[in-house]
C-alpha positions, 0 to 999 in steps of 0.5 A: 951461912947455910950449914946443910948446903955447905956439907952437901957441897963439901961431900959433892966436892970430895966425891967428884975430886975422888972420881976425877983422881980415879981417871987420872993417867988414863988416856982414853977419851971417855976417861979424859972427859970424866977427869975434866968433868968431875974435876970441874964439878969438884972445884965448883962444889968446893967453892960452893962449900966456901960460899955457903959457909959465908966466905964470899970473897971468891964469889965471882970465881964460884959463879964462873965455876958453877956455870962451867960445871953446868954448861961444860962439865955435865955435857962432857959426861954426855960426850963421854957416853956418846964416844963410848956408845954411839960414835967414837971421836978422834982426840982432835975432835974431842978437844974441839968439842971441849973448846966448842962447849967452853966458847958456847958457855961464854957466848950464851951465858955472858955475851948473849944470855940464853936463860935456859942454856945450862938446863938445855945442854945438861938435859941433852947430855943426860938424854945421851947417857940414858940412850947409851945406858939403855943400849948397853943394858943387855951386855954391860948390865951393872954399868948401864944401870949406874948410868941410868940411875945417875941420869935420872937422879940428875934430871930430878 
């Protein structure tokens, strides 16, 4: 039982699920990407809080969701920023990207493991967030600053 990590994951879960709920009902592609990403992160952190509380019954599901959060949810945040600031997607292409991220997660984590796969796709996603935020800094100052701060905090 690790109480500090339990509380940390519990707060992350509550905040992530609250953010996902804010995106509920919005039809734009960045909002959907945010909904899916924050919901996955929130579920993963909720399972993590149970894990660190000492409830190990759900460990296989917890480990799957931790990988899903790192290899699919975090890149979805990058996909959202890419759509918003670099090149818009069609809805069909957006869902193909989600499918591609999920299949790549299964392949490169379970079938042909690449140890740094989650770090690599997360890093690329945060690089996209930094580029788009820097590009949007003159026109949308507060949102761009939040994007830059979030990406830097994620990296460190």
